[in-house]
C-alpha positions as CSV (number, residue, x, y, z in Angstrom):
1,M,-46.8,22.6,107.8
2,E,-43.7,20.5,106.9
3,D,-46.0,17.7,105.7
4,N,-47.8,20.1,103.4
5,L,-44.5,21.3,101.9
6,D,-43.4,17.7,101.4
7,Q,-46.6,17.0,99.6
8,V,-46.1,20.0,97.3
9,K,-42.6,18.9,96.5
10,L,-43.7,15.3,95.8
11,Q,-46.5,16.6,93.6
12,A,-44.1,18.9,91.7
13,Q,-41.6,16.0,91.3
14,D,-44.5,13.9,89.9
15,N,-45.4,16.6,87.4
16,L,-41.7,17.0,86.3
17,E,-41.5,13.2,85.8
18,I,-44.6,13.4,83.6
19,I,-42.9,16.2,81.6
20,Q,-39.7,14.3,81.3
21,M,-41.7,11.3,80.0
22,F,-43.2,13.5,77.2
23,P,-40.5,16.1,76.3
24,W,-42.3,17.0,73.1
25,L,-45.2,18.2,75.2
26,T,-43.0,20.9,76.7
27,L,-41.9,22.0,73.2
28,V,-45.5,22.2,72.0
29,I,-46.5,24.2,75.1
30,F,-43.8,26.9,74.5
31,T,-44.0,26.9,70.7
32,I,-47.7,27.3,70.1
33,P,-47.9,30.8,71.8
34,L,-44.9,31.9,69.8
35,I,-46.6,30.8,66.5
36,F,-49.7,32.8,67.3
37,I,-47.6,35.8,68.3
38,A,-45.6,35.6,65.1
39,R,-48.8,35.8,63.1
40,N,-49.0,39.4,64.3
41,K,-45.4,39.9,63.2
42,V,-44.1,39.9,66.7
43,Y,-40.8,38.0,67.3
44,P,-38.5,37.5,70.3
45,S,-35.6,39.9,70.4
46,L,-31.9,39.0,71.0
47,L,-32.3,40.2,74.6
48,Y,-35.0,37.6,75.2
49,V,-32.8,34.9,73.8
50,L,-29.9,35.9,76.0
51,A,-32.2,36.0,79.1
52,L,-33.2,32.4,78.5
53,F,-29.6,31.4,78.8
54,L,-29.7,32.0,82.6
55,P,-32.3,29.3,83.4
56,A,-30.5,27.1,80.9
57,L,-27.2,27.4,82.9
58,V,-29.1,26.8,86.2
59,S,-30.7,23.7,84.6
60,I,-27.3,22.3,83.8
61,S,-26.2,22.7,87.4
62,I,-29.1,20.3,88.4
63,I,-26.8,17.5,87.3
64,F,-24.4,18.3,90.1
65,A,-26.9,19.7,92.6
66,P,-30.4,18.3,92.4
67,N,-31.7,21.0,94.8
68,M,-31.3,23.6,92.0
69,L,-34.4,22.3,90.3
70,L,-36.7,24.7,92.1
71,P,-34.6,27.8,91.5
72,A,-34.4,26.9,87.8
73,I,-38.2,26.6,87.6
74,V,-38.7,29.9,89.5
75,L,-36.2,31.7,87.2
76,D,-38.1,30.3,84.1
77,L,-41.4,31.5,85.5
78,L,-40.0,35.0,86.3
79,I,-38.6,35.4,82.7
80,F,-41.9,34.2,81.2
81,I,-43.9,36.5,83.4
82,F,-41.8,39.5,82.5
83,A,-41.8,38.6,78.8
84,G,-45.6,38.1,78.9
85,F,-46.1,41.5,80.5
86,D,-43.7,43.1,78.0
87,L,-45.6,41.5,75.1
88,F,-48.6,43.7,75.8
89,T,-46.4,46.9,75.5
90,T,-45.5,46.2,71.8
91,P,-46.9,49.1,69.7
92,S,-49.9,48.4,67.4
93,S,-50.0,49.3,63.7
94,S,-52.2,52.3,64.5
95,S,-49.6,53.9,66.8
96,L,-47.5,55.0,63.8
97,T,-48.4,56.7,60.6
98,A,-46.2,57.6,57.6
99,E,-46.2,60.0,54.7
100,R,-43.9,60.2,51.7
101,I,-43.0,63.4,49.9
102,H,-41.1,63.6,46.6
103,Q,-41.4,64.9,43.1
104,K,-43.4,62.8,40.8
105,V,-40.8,63.0,38.0
106,A,-37.2,62.0,38.1
107,S,-34.4,61.9,35.6
108,L,-32.5,58.7,34.6
109,A,-29.1,58.3,36.3
110,K,-29.7,61.6,38.2
111,P,-30.1,61.8,42.0
112,A,-33.7,62.4,43.3
113,K,-34.5,63.5,46.8
114,I,-37.2,61.5,48.7
115,T,-38.5,62.4,52.2
116,F,-40.8,60.4,54.4
117,Q,-42.3,61.4,57.7
118,I,-43.1,59.1,60.7
119,T,-45.6,60.2,63.4
120,N,-45.9,58.6,66.8
121,H,-49.5,58.5,68.1
122,G,-48.7,56.3,71.1
123,R,-48.1,57.2,74.7
124,R,-44.4,56.2,75.1
125,T,-41.2,56.9,73.3
126,L,-40.4,54.4,70.6
127,K,-37.1,53.3,69.3
128,V,-37.7,52.5,65.6
129,V,-35.7,51.1,62.6
130,L,-37.1,52.4,59.3
131,V,-36.7,51.1,55.7
132,D,-38.5,52.7,52.8
133,D,-40.0,50.7,49.9
134,I,-37.2,51.5,47.4
135,P,-37.5,49.9,44.0
136,E,-34.9,47.3,43.1
137,D,-33.7,49.3,40.1
138,F,-32.7,52.3,42.3
139,D,-29.3,53.0,44.0
140,A,-29.8,54.6,47.4
141,D,-27.2,56.4,49.5
142,L,-28.8,55.4,52.8
143,V,-31.2,52.5,53.2
144,T,-31.9,52.0,57.0
145,F,-32.7,54.8,59.5
146,T,-32.7,54.4,63.3
147,S,-34.2,56.9,65.7
148,K,-36.3,57.5,68.8
149,I,-39.7,59.1,68.5
150,T,-41.4,60.7,71.5
151,P,-45.3,60.7,71.8
152,D,-47.0,63.0,69.3
153,E,-43.8,63.7,67.5
154,S,-43.2,63.7,63.8
155,L,-39.7,63.0,62.3
156,D,-38.6,63.6,58.7
157,F,-36.1,61.2,57.1
158,E,-34.4,62.3,53.8
159,Y,-32.3,60.3,51.4
160,Q,-31.4,60.3,47.7
161,V,-32.0,57.6,45.1
162,T,-30.5,57.3,41.6
163,P,-32.8,55.6,39.1
164,T,-31.0,53.2,36.8
165,Q,-34.1,52.5,34.6
166,R,-36.8,54.5,33.1
167,G,-40.5,53.8,33.7
168,K,-43.2,54.0,36.3
169,F,-42.1,52.8,39.8
170,P,-44.7,52.4,42.6
171,M,-43.7,52.7,46.2
172,H,-46.2,51.1,48.5
173,C,-45.2,51.3,52.1
174,V,-42.6,52.1,54.8
175,Y,-41.2,49.1,56.8
176,V,-40.8,49.8,60.6
177,R,-39.3,47.6,63.3
178,V,-40.1,48.7,66.8
179,K,-39.3,47.1,70.2
180,S,-41.4,46.6,73.3
181,S,-40.8,48.5,76.6
182,L,-38.4,46.0,78.2
183,G,-37.0,45.0,74.8
184,F,-38.0,41.4,74.9
185,W,-40.0,41.6,71.7
186,K,-39.8,43.3,68.4
187,R,-42.6,44.0,66.0
188,H,-42.5,44.5,62.2
189,L,-45.0,47.0,61.0
190,V,-45.9,47.9,57.4
191,L,-47.2,51.4,57.1
192,P,-49.1,51.9,53.9
193,V,-47.9,54.9,51.9
194,R,-48.5,54.6,48.1
195,T,-46.8,56.9,45.8
196,E,-45.4,56.7,42.2
197,L,-42.2,57.9,40.8
198,H,-42.0,58.4,37.0
199,V,-38.4,58.1,35.8
200,Y,-37.9,60.0,32.5
201,P,-34.9,60.3,30.2
202,D,-32.3,62.8,31.3
203,L,-34.2,66.1,31.7
204,K,-31.6,68.2,33.4
205,Q,-29.4,68.3,30.3
206,L,-32.2,70.4,28.6
207,S,-32.0,73.2,31.2
208,H,-28.2,73.0,31.1
209,Y,-28.3,73.4,27.3
210,A,-30.7,76.4,27.5
211,L,-28.4,78.1,30.1
212,L,-25.3,77.6,27.9
213,A,-27.2,78.8,24.8
214,R,-28.2,82.0,26.5
215,T,-24.6,82.7,27.5
216,N,-23.1,81.6,24.1
217,R,-21.1,78.8,25.7
218,L,-22.4,75.8,23.8
219,S,-18.8,74.8,23.0
220,L,-18.6,73.3,26.5
221,L,-21.1,70.6,25.4
222,G,-19.1,69.9,22.2
223,V,-21.6,71.9,20.0
224,R,-19.7,73.7,17.3
225,R,-20.6,77.2,16.0
226,T,-21.7,76.5,12.4
227,R,-21.0,79.0,9.7
228,K,-24.2,79.7,7.7
229,V,-24.1,79.4,3.9
230,G,-26.0,82.5,2.7
231,Q,-28.0,84.6,5.1
232,D,-31.6,84.3,6.3
233,N,-33.3,87.7,6.3
234,E,-35.7,87.3,9.2
235,F,-34.5,89.2,12.2
236,E,-34.6,87.3,15.5
237,R,-33.0,89.3,18.3
238,L,-30.2,91.6,19.5
239,R,-27.4,90.4,21.7
240,E,-23.8,91.3,22.8
241,Y,-21.0,90.8,20.4
242,T,-18.7,87.8,20.8
243,R,-15.4,87.0,19.2
244,D,-16.9,84.6,16.6
245,D,-19.5,87.1,15.3
246,H,-19.0,88.7,11.9
247,Y,-18.5,92.4,11.9
248,K,-21.2,92.9,9.3
249,N,-23.8,91.9,11.8
250,I,-23.0,94.7,14.3
251,N,-25.9,97.1,14.9
252,W,-24.0,100.4,15.3
253,R,-27.1,102.3,16.5
254,S,-27.8,99.9,19.4
255,S,-24.0,99.7,20.1
256,A,-23.8,103.5,20.6
257,R,-26.9,103.5,22.8
258,H,-25.6,100.7,25.1
259,N,-22.0,101.8,24.9
260,K,-20.9,98.3,23.9
261,L,-21.0,96.2,20.7
262,I,-24.4,94.7,19.8
263,V,-25.0,92.3,17.0
264,K,-28.1,91.1,15.1
265,D,-29.2,87.5,15.1
266,Y,-31.2,86.2,12.2
267,Q,-33.5,83.2,12.2
268,T,-32.8,80.2,10.1
269,S,-35.6,78.6,8.1
270,Q,-38.4,77.4,10.4
271,S,-41.4,75.2,10.1
272,Q,-39.3,72.2,9.1
273,R,-39.7,68.7,10.4
274,V,-37.4,66.4,12.3
275,L,-38.6,62.8,12.8
276,F,-36.8,60.2,15.0
277,L,-36.9,56.5,14.4
278,V,-35.5,54.9,17.6
279,D,-34.7,51.1,17.3
280,C,-35.8,49.2,20.5
281,G,-34.8,45.8,19.2
282,R,-32.3,43.2,20.6
283,M,-29.2,45.0,19.4
284,M,-30.1,48.0,21.5
285,T,-30.1,46.0,24.7
286,N,-26.3,46.5,25.0
287,E,-25.2,48.8,27.8
288,S,-22.7,51.6,28.1
289,N,-22.0,53.5,31.3
290,G,-24.7,51.6,33.1
291,M,-27.5,52.5,30.6
292,S,-28.8,50.7,27.6
293,F,-28.3,51.9,24.1
294,V,-32.0,52.9,24.0
295,D,-31.6,55.1,27.0
296,H,-28.7,56.9,25.4
297,A,-30.6,57.2,22.1
298,L,-33.7,58.7,23.8
299,N,-31.6,61.1,25.8
300,S,-29.9,62.4,22.6
301,A,-33.2,62.5,20.7
302,L,-34.9,64.5,23.4
303,M,-31.9,66.9,23.5
304,L,-32.1,67.5,19.8
305,S,-35.9,67.8,20.0
306,H,-35.4,70.6,22.5
307,V,-33.0,72.4,20.2
308,A,-35.3,71.9,17.1
309,L,-38.4,73.1,18.9
310,S,-36.6,76.2,20.2
311,Q,-35.8,77.0,16.5
312,G,-39.4,76.6,15.4
313,D,-39.1,73.2,13.8
314,S,-41.6,70.4,14.2
315,V,-40.5,67.2,15.9
316,G,-41.9,63.7,15.8
317,L,-41.0,60.3,17.3
318,I,-41.4,56.6,16.3
319,C,-40.2,53.8,18.6
320,F,-40.1,50.3,17.1
321,S,-38.8,46.8,17.4
322,D,-40.7,43.9,15.9
323,K,-43.6,46.4,15.6
324,V,-44.2,50.1,16.1
325,H,-44.7,50.8,19.8
326,C,-45.4,54.5,19.8
327,F,-45.8,57.4,17.4
328,V,-45.8,61.1,18.2
329,P,-46.9,63.2,15.2
330,P,-44.6,66.2,14.4
331,R,-45.6,69.4,16.1
332,S,-43.7,72.7,16.6
333,D,-45.0,74.3,19.8
334,I,-42.6,74.2,22.8
335,G,-45.3,72.4,24.9
336,H,-44.8,69.4,22.5
337,M,-41.8,68.5,24.6
338,N,-44.0,67.1,27.3
339,Q,-45.6,64.7,24.8
340,L,-42.3,63.5,23.6
341,L,-41.1,62.9,27.2
342,H,-44.3,61.1,28.2
343,A,-44.2,58.8,25.1
344,S,-40.6,57.8,25.5
345,F,-40.1,57.3,29.3
346,N,-41.6,53.8,29.3
347,Q,-39.9,52.5,26.1
348,F,-37.5,49.7,26.7
349,P,-35.3,47.4,24.5
350,R,-36.9,44.1,23.7
351,M,-35.2,40.8,22.9
352,V,-36.8,40.6,19.4
353,E,-35.5,41.2,15.9
354,S,-36.2,44.7,14.6
355,R,-38.6,45.1,11.7
356,Y,-37.2,48.0,9.7
357,D,-39.8,47.4,7.0
358,E,-42.6,48.0,9.5
359,A,-41.1,51.2,10.8
360,F,-40.4,52.7,7.4
361,L,-43.8,51.7,6.0
362,Y,-45.4,53.4,9.1
363,L,-43.2,56.5,8.3
364,A,-44.3,56.6,4.7
365,N,-48.0,56.4,5.6
366,R,-47.9,59.0,8.3
367,C,-45.4,61.6,7.1
368,N,-45.7,62.7,3.4
369,K,-43.9,66.1,3.7
370,R,-40.2,66.4,3.5
371,A,-38.5,65.9,6.9
372,L,-35.1,65.2,8.5
373,V,-35.4,61.4,9.4
374,V,-32.9,60.4,12.1
375,L,-32.6,56.6,12.5
376,I,-30.8,55.6,15.7
377,T,-29.9,51.9,15.7
378,N,-27.1,49.4,16.1
379,V,-26.1,47.0,13.3
380,V,-23.6,44.1,13.6
381,D,-25.0,41.6,11.0
382,E,-25.3,41.7,7.2
383,V,-29.0,41.0,7.1
384,N,-30.0,44.1,9.1
385,S,-27.4,46.3,7.5
386,Q,-28.8,45.5,4.0
387,Q,-32.2,46.5,5.2
388,V,-31.0,49.7,6.7
389,V,-29.1,50.6,3.5
390,R,-32.1,49.7,1.3
391,Y,-34.7,51.6,3.3
392,M,-32.5,54.6,3.9
393,Q,-31.9,54.8,0.2
394,T,-35.6,54.7,-0.4
395,V,-36.3,57.4,2.2
396,S,-33.7,59.7,0.6
397,K,-36.0,60.2,-2.4
398,R,-38.5,62.1,-0.3
399,H,-36.8,63.0,3.0
400,L,-33.3,63.9,4.2
401,P,-32.0,60.8,6.1
402,V,-29.4,60.6,8.9
403,S,-28.2,57.2,10.0
404,V,-26.8,57.0,13.6
405,M,-24.9,53.8,14.4
406,M,-24.1,53.0,18.0
407,R,-20.6,51.8,18.7
408,D,-20.1,48.9,21.1
409,H,-17.3,49.3,23.6
410,E,-16.7,45.5,23.9
411,L,-16.3,45.1,20.2
412,Y,-13.5,47.8,20.0
413,Q,-11.9,46.3,23.1
414,E,-11.8,42.9,21.5
415,A,-10.2,44.3,18.4
416,E,-7.5,46.0,20.4
417,Q,-6.6,43.2,22.8
418,T,-3.6,40.8,22.1
419,E,-4.4,37.8,24.3
420,S,-6.7,36.1,21.7
421,L,-5.7,36.9,18.2
422,F,-8.6,35.0,16.8
423,N,-11.2,37.1,18.7
424,A,-9.2,40.3,17.8
425,A,-9.3,39.3,14.1
426,A,-13.0,38.6,14.1
427,A,-13.8,41.9,15.9
428,A,-11.6,43.8,13.4
429,Q,-13.4,42.2,10.5
430,I,-16.7,43.3,11.9
431,L,-15.5,46.8,12.3
432,N,-14.2,46.9,8.7
433,W,-17.5,45.6,7.5
434,R,-19.3,48.2,9.6
435,H,-17.0,50.9,8.1
436,D,-18.0,49.7,4.6
437,V,-21.7,50.0,5.5
438,L,-21.2,53.6,6.6
439,N,-19.4,54.4,3.4
440,T,-22.2,52.9,1.3
441,L,-24.7,55.0,3.1
442,S,-22.6,58.2,2.6
443,H,-22.3,57.5,-1.2
444,Q,-26.1,57.2,-1.3
445,G,-26.6,60.7,0.1
446,V,-27.3,59.6,3.7
447,F,-25.6,61.5,6.5
448,S,-24.0,59.0,8.8
449,L,-22.8,59.1,12.4
450,D,-20.7,56.4,14.1
451,V,-20.3,57.3,17.7
452,L,-20.2,55.9,21.2
453,P,-23.6,56.0,22.9
454,E,-22.5,58.3,25.7
455,D,-21.0,60.8,23.1
456,L,-24.0,60.9,20.8
457,T,-25.7,64.2,21.8
458,A,-23.1,66.7,20.6
459,P,-22.4,65.1,17.2
460,L,-26.1,64.8,16.6
461,I,-26.8,68.4,17.4
462,N,-23.8,69.5,15.3
463,Q,-25.2,67.5,12.3
464,Y,-28.6,69.1,12.7
465,L,-27.1,72.6,12.9
466,E,-24.9,72.0,9.9
467,I,-27.9,70.8,7.8
468,K,-29.8,73.9,8.9
469,A,-27.0,76.2,8.1
470,R,-26.5,74.7,4.6
471,H,-30.2,74.8,3.9
472,L,-30.3,71.2,2.9
473,L,-33.7,70.5,4.5
């Protein structure tokens, strides 16, 4: 019996000597299985790496005690056996399914709620780490979720994202990391869940405006109450008296019936046209409050479109840069708002020079009837300013033009700083030149607005209401 044991030890020593002669062979033997396992997205966990430190420490002790060789080998084999057994307990891709629930439409820079559901179809409880396929242009409040899912259980995970860009954003899958039973292995699963989120310009401001309009509190948005020149004769509705109403509009019969003051509202002239020309060229790539000038321009244009459509006017839209990108013919029904939203949500600024001649020629060929033409752009050079002045003057012969110039925060900051007087003088010169351009437009009968991008909505609505009240259109 002792002779047999001695022979086994001698044979084991011979095998170890062969392995020592070819150390790369040991590396290949242990690496190739890991490579095949990794092809299925299964990787050793931190627990497995820490467990391998035990035989490593025992192997170091062989230097001082050669008889520790056999315990080191046995410990290695035990760890590999347990790890091999644990490898077969890693969940398969069919053991988990996912579903994502969210609204198809979201508003720019407004939080949107997204919910995804994970269902465990396996036979054991799984500890999972979940990450949804969030687009890069979104800001999320919570990215990674960790939870335990029992067999046949479905868990819902909810988070909010804030889109920072408009457009169509596909979400393809949910990323899952799950561990084996003993925790020696972790597997990365990709659960297919394809949905799309369409990010439109700010939509919630429309409902906010409608609410304030019904309660006669539009002053909270900066919209002024405009005094009408003359009086339209078409009756619109009865409503409660407010402090700003004229006493001549009080309906005494209705006031006596309701035991409170009731006034008459009259409609302004309807069936008029408002047409927006939104510049999407290189000068509109500047940003303010995290959004490009085009985003602010479209938000304000859509807000004014809602106001004009609610008053029975027709609204159209032209987006252009070096060419015309989209055209929405003027229409007056309230459902036309959906067409304006769908046409504008995927319009982005482009690093090209704006062709004002193309845009105004397109306008002349498509809109012959008199309209309120609102050009929203940003001009900082003499060439483009001359084009704007020339074409707006030409348009004024048939239409009523309104020129909206976006202010650049950085330009005003440079003019006010005192560290570099040269930069401050150059910025001040540009601002003076810009002021002269606006004066030239005003002298030619063009209504002009020079506002910060984030403050555009209220002045634009006030300008429209003033034009309506003075019957200029």
